[in-house]
C-alpha positions as CSV (number, residue, x, y, z in Angstrom):
1,M,2.0,2.3,67.4
2,K,3.1,-0.9,65.6
3,Q,-0.4,-1.4,64.3
4,L,-0.4,2.2,62.9
5,G,2.9,1.5,61.2
6,Q,1.5,-1.7,59.6
7,K,-1.5,0.2,58.3
8,S,0.8,2.9,56.9
9,N,2.9,0.3,55.1
10,L,-0.2,-1.4,53.8
11,K,-1.5,1.9,52.4
12,I,1.8,2.6,50.7
13,K,1.9,-0.9,49.3
14,N,-1.6,-0.6,48.0
15,H,-0.8,2.8,46.4
16,V,2.3,1.3,44.6
17,Q,0.2,-1.7,43.4
18,Q,-2.5,0.6,42.0
19,K,0.2,2.6,40.1
20,I,1.7,-0.6,38.7
21,E,-1.8,-1.7,37.6
22,R,-2.4,1.6,35.9
23,M,0.9,1.4,34.0
24,R,0.2,-2.2,33.0
25,A,-3.2,-1.1,31.7
26,I,-1.6,1.6,29.6
27,L,1.3,-0.4,28.3
28,F,-0.6,-3.7,27.8
29,P,-4.2,-2.8,27.3
30,Q,-6.9,-5.3,26.6
31,S,-8.2,-4.3,23.3
32,D,-9.0,-5.8,19.9
33,T,-7.5,-2.7,18.2
34,P,-3.7,-2.5,18.1
35,L,-2.6,0.4,20.4
36,N,0.7,2.2,20.3
37,V,2.7,3.7,23.3
38,Y,3.4,7.4,23.0
39,K,5.6,9.6,25.1
40,V,4.4,13.2,25.0
41,D,6.1,16.4,26.0
42,Y,3.2,19.0,26.3
43,H,5.5,22.0,26.8
44,F,8.5,22.7,24.6
45,H,10.3,25.7,23.2
46,P,12.5,25.2,20.1
47,N,14.1,28.6,20.8
48,L,15.4,28.8,17.2
49,P,18.1,31.2,15.8
50,N,17.0,33.6,13.0
51,E,19.3,32.1,10.4
52,E,17.4,29.4,8.5
53,A,20.1,26.8,8.1
54,A,21.2,27.1,11.7
55,A,17.6,26.8,12.8
56,L,17.1,23.6,10.8
57,E,20.2,22.1,12.3
58,K,19.0,22.9,15.8
59,C,15.7,21.2,15.0
60,K,17.5,18.1,14.0
61,S,19.5,18.2,17.3
62,W,16.3,18.6,19.2
63,W,14.8,15.5,17.6
64,K,18.0,13.5,18.3
65,E,17.6,14.4,22.0
66,F,13.9,13.6,22.0
67,E,14.7,10.2,20.4
68,S,17.4,9.5,23.0
69,K,14.7,9.9,25.7
70,G,12.2,7.8,23.8
71,I,9.9,10.8,23.3
72,N,7.9,10.6,20.1
73,V,5.2,13.2,20.4
74,V,5.9,16.9,21.0
75,I,3.5,19.9,21.2
76,I,5.4,23.0,20.0
77,T,4.5,25.7,22.5
78,E,7.0,28.4,21.5
79,H,6.3,31.8,23.1
80,V,3.8,33.9,21.1
81,Y,6.4,36.6,20.7
82,K,9.0,34.3,19.2
83,N,7.2,33.2,16.0
84,P,5.6,29.9,17.1
85,K,4.4,29.2,13.6
86,R,7.9,29.2,12.2
87,A,9.1,27.0,15.2
88,F,6.3,24.5,14.5
89,Q,6.9,24.3,10.8
90,M,10.7,23.9,11.1
91,M,10.3,21.2,13.8
92,Q,7.8,19.5,11.5
93,A,10.2,19.6,8.6
94,A,13.0,18.0,10.6
95,K,10.7,15.4,12.2
96,P,12.0,11.8,12.0
97,K,9.7,9.0,10.8
98,G,7.5,7.7,13.6
99,C,7.4,11.0,15.6
100,H,4.5,13.4,15.8
101,V,4.2,17.2,16.4
102,F,1.2,19.3,17.1
103,P,1.0,23.1,16.7
104,G,0.7,25.4,19.7
105,M,2.0,28.4,21.5
106,E,2.5,29.8,25.0
107,C,0.3,32.9,25.0
108,L,0.7,36.0,27.1
109,T,-2.5,37.6,28.3
110,S,-3.0,41.4,28.9
111,E,-2.3,40.7,32.6
112,G,1.0,39.1,31.7
113,I,-0.1,35.5,32.5
114,D,1.2,32.5,30.5
115,I,-1.3,30.1,29.1
116,I,-0.6,27.2,26.7
117,I,-2.9,26.9,23.6
118,F,-2.7,24.1,21.1
119,S,-4.7,22.5,18.3
120,K,-4.7,19.6,15.9
121,T,-4.0,21.9,12.9
122,Q,-2.2,25.1,12.1
123,K,-5.4,27.1,12.3
124,I,-4.1,28.3,15.7
125,Y,-1.6,30.6,13.9
126,R,-4.3,32.4,11.9
127,Y,-5.7,34.3,14.9
128,A,-4.3,37.8,15.4
129,Q,-6.2,38.1,18.7
130,L,-3.7,35.7,20.3
131,K,-0.9,38.4,20.1
132,P,0.9,39.3,23.3
133,Y,-0.8,41.4,25.9
134,Y,-4.1,41.7,23.9
135,L,-6.7,39.5,25.5
136,T,-7.4,39.2,29.2
137,I,-7.1,35.7,30.7
138,S,-11.0,35.5,30.8
139,Q,-11.2,36.6,27.1
140,T,-8.5,34.2,26.1
141,M,-10.5,31.3,27.7
142,D,-13.6,32.4,25.9
143,F,-11.7,32.7,22.6
144,V,-10.3,29.2,23.0
145,S,-13.8,27.8,23.6
146,K,-15.3,29.6,20.7
147,H,-12.7,28.5,18.2
148,H,-12.5,24.9,19.5
149,L,-8.8,25.1,20.6
150,K,-7.2,23.4,23.6
151,A,-5.8,25.4,26.5
152,V,-3.9,24.6,29.6
153,I,-3.0,26.6,32.7
154,T,0.7,26.3,32.8
155,H,3.2,26.4,35.7
156,P,0.8,28.2,38.0
157,H,3.5,28.6,40.7
158,T,6.4,29.5,38.4
159,L,9.1,31.9,39.4
160,G,9.0,35.3,37.7
161,N,5.9,37.3,36.9
162,T,3.8,35.1,34.6
163,S,2.2,32.9,37.2
164,I,-1.6,33.0,37.2
165,I,-1.6,32.4,41.0
166,K,0.6,35.4,41.6
167,K,-1.4,37.6,39.2
168,T,-4.9,36.8,40.4
169,A,-6.7,36.5,43.7
170,P,-7.3,32.9,45.0
171,V,-11.0,33.2,44.3
172,D,-10.2,34.3,40.7
173,Y,-7.7,31.5,40.2
174,E,-10.3,29.0,41.3
175,K,-12.8,30.5,38.9
176,Y,-10.4,30.4,35.9
177,A,-9.1,26.9,36.7
178,N,-12.7,25.6,36.8
179,K,-13.5,27.4,33.6
180,I,-10.6,26.0,31.6
181,K,-10.7,22.6,33.3
182,S,-7.1,21.8,32.5
183,L,-3.7,22.1,34.3
184,E,0.0,21.4,33.8
185,V,0.7,19.5,37.0
186,T,4.4,18.8,36.3
187,N,7.0,21.2,34.8
188,T,10.7,20.5,35.3
189,A,12.1,23.8,34.0
190,F,13.8,24.6,37.3
191,N,15.4,21.3,38.1
192,Q,19.0,22.6,37.8
193,L,18.2,25.7,39.9
194,L,16.6,23.4,42.6
195,Y,19.7,21.3,42.7
196,L,21.9,24.4,43.0
197,L,19.8,25.7,45.9
198,D,19.7,22.4,47.7
199,K,22.3,23.4,50.3
200,P,21.6,24.0,54.0
201,L,22.3,27.8,54.0
202,L,20.6,28.4,50.6
203,R,17.6,26.4,51.6
204,R,17.0,28.8,54.5
205,I,17.7,32.0,52.4
206,F,15.6,30.9,49.4
207,A,12.9,28.9,51.2
208,Q,10.0,30.6,49.4
209,K,11.5,30.3,46.0
210,I,12.3,26.7,46.5
211,Q,8.7,26.1,47.5
212,H,7.6,27.8,44.2
213,I,9.9,25.5,42.3
214,L,8.6,22.4,44.1
215,N,5.0,23.5,43.5
216,T,5.9,24.0,39.8
217,R,7.4,20.5,39.6
218,K,4.3,19.0,41.3
219,V,1.3,21.3,41.6
220,P,-0.6,20.9,44.9
221,L,-3.9,19.0,44.6
222,A,-5.6,22.1,46.1
223,N,-4.9,23.9,42.9
224,Y,-6.6,21.3,40.6
225,P,-9.9,22.2,39.0
226,Y,-12.9,20.4,40.4
227,D,-14.0,18.8,37.1
228,I,-10.6,18.5,35.4
229,K,-10.7,17.4,31.7
230,L,-7.0,17.5,30.9
231,I,-3.8,17.0,32.9
232,T,-0.5,17.7,31.3
233,A,3.3,17.6,32.0
234,G,6.3,18.9,30.1
235,S,9.9,19.8,30.2
236,D,9.5,23.5,29.3
237,A,12.8,23.0,27.6
238,H,14.4,26.0,25.9
239,N,17.9,24.7,25.4
240,L,19.4,21.4,24.3
241,G,20.0,19.2,27.3
242,E,16.7,20.1,29.1
243,V,14.2,17.6,27.6
244,G,13.1,14.4,29.3
245,T,9.9,15.0,31.2
246,H,6.9,13.5,29.4
247,V,3.5,11.8,29.7
248,L,3.1,8.1,28.8
249,I,-0.1,7.3,26.9
250,S,-1.4,4.4,24.9
251,T,-3.8,4.9,22.0
252,T,-4.2,4.4,18.2
253,Q,-2.5,6.8,15.8
254,K,-6.0,7.8,14.6
255,N,-7.0,8.8,18.2
256,L,-3.6,10.3,19.2
257,F,-4.7,14.0,19.3
258,A,-8.0,13.2,20.9
259,T,-6.2,11.2,23.7
260,I,-3.6,13.9,24.2
261,A,-6.3,16.6,24.5
262,S,-8.4,14.7,27.1
263,N,-6.0,12.8,29.3
264,V,-7.1,12.9,32.9
265,R,-5.1,9.9,34.3
266,P,-1.6,10.5,33.0
267,I,1.5,8.5,33.8
268,I,4.1,11.2,34.2
269,V,7.8,10.5,33.9
270,E,9.9,13.3,35.3
271,S,13.5,14.1,34.3
272,Y,15.9,14.6,37.1
273,R,19.3,16.2,36.9
274,R,21.7,15.0,39.6
275,K,24.4,17.6,39.1
276,I,24.8,21.1,37.7
277,N,25.7,21.5,34.1
278,G,27.4,24.9,34.3
279,S,27.2,25.9,30.6
280,L,23.6,24.8,30.4
281,F,22.7,26.7,33.5
282,L,24.3,29.8,32.2
283,L,22.6,29.4,28.9
284,S,19.2,29.1,30.7
285,I,19.8,32.3,32.6
286,M,20.7,34.1,29.4
287,T,17.5,32.8,27.8
288,C,15.4,34.1,30.7
289,F,17.0,37.6,30.5
290,S,16.6,37.6,26.7
291,E,12.9,36.7,26.9
292,A,12.3,39.2,29.7
293,W,13.8,42.0,27.5
294,I,11.6,41.0,24.5
295,K,8.5,41.1,26.7
296,F,9.5,44.4,28.2
297,Q,9.8,46.0,24.7
298,I,6.5,44.5,23.6
299,R,4.8,45.7,26.8
300,M,6.2,49.3,26.3
301,L,5.0,49.4,22.7
302,T,1.6,48.1,23.6
303,M,1.2,50.8,26.3
304,L,2.4,53.5,23.9
305,K,-0.2,52.5,21.3
306,K,-2.9,53.0,23.9
307,L,-1.9,56.6,24.6
């Protein structure tokens, strides 16, 4: 028994040492070309108000929060039904010196599945085919490949009705995951809810939902594509106070997008909330209901047009 314990401790020690070496290689790489350290949030929703001046002020507040966390690269993945082009352009206009933004969106397939799509340029916003509930998940993946965009399976275990794992059979999920070869493995959108449910009675009542949250925060290895080409992580922030989770990378500014779009050994830094922020939690709930209502209306209009 003592020998087994020693082997276990040695295994843990080796794992920690390997992680330290990986971080050292990223932060202090051996290279003749000067490299920069970037902190990237791959999943972010500006959630801007309609009024232009108020929207610009909110963008400035977002950047202050990102800078306070040391995050200097953000992919703008606003929901496709909330004007992602405007969100990107306004965040770009308010961007501080030394920070970087890339255009993207969180698309909604005809099955109701969320999938993140992003690109190096704003060409992504030219495609009418990416409108809500238009392409199937398979057609979306084909479209992404044809037009040389980047796509990521996002929060496959998320609560609600946009999870690819909930919407597809296991064999189909495996097929789609291995077709797109990318996965968001860490999403901390439900950290406050997890903290709220972390009580003995609530853990028993909501055991299944808690497991979904845990699997969203850290996707099980069984759900990874076999030949994965991109691993991402993000805050999935919709409201000020929710950012923090990011991926640490080291590259040149010239190769920044290429590195972001092909990172398979990420150093992920998670944001943890140790207590409930009541007003922020209420705001998050209101945002969820608001987006659900928007999606319901779009879905009804889409169905009526097919009649």
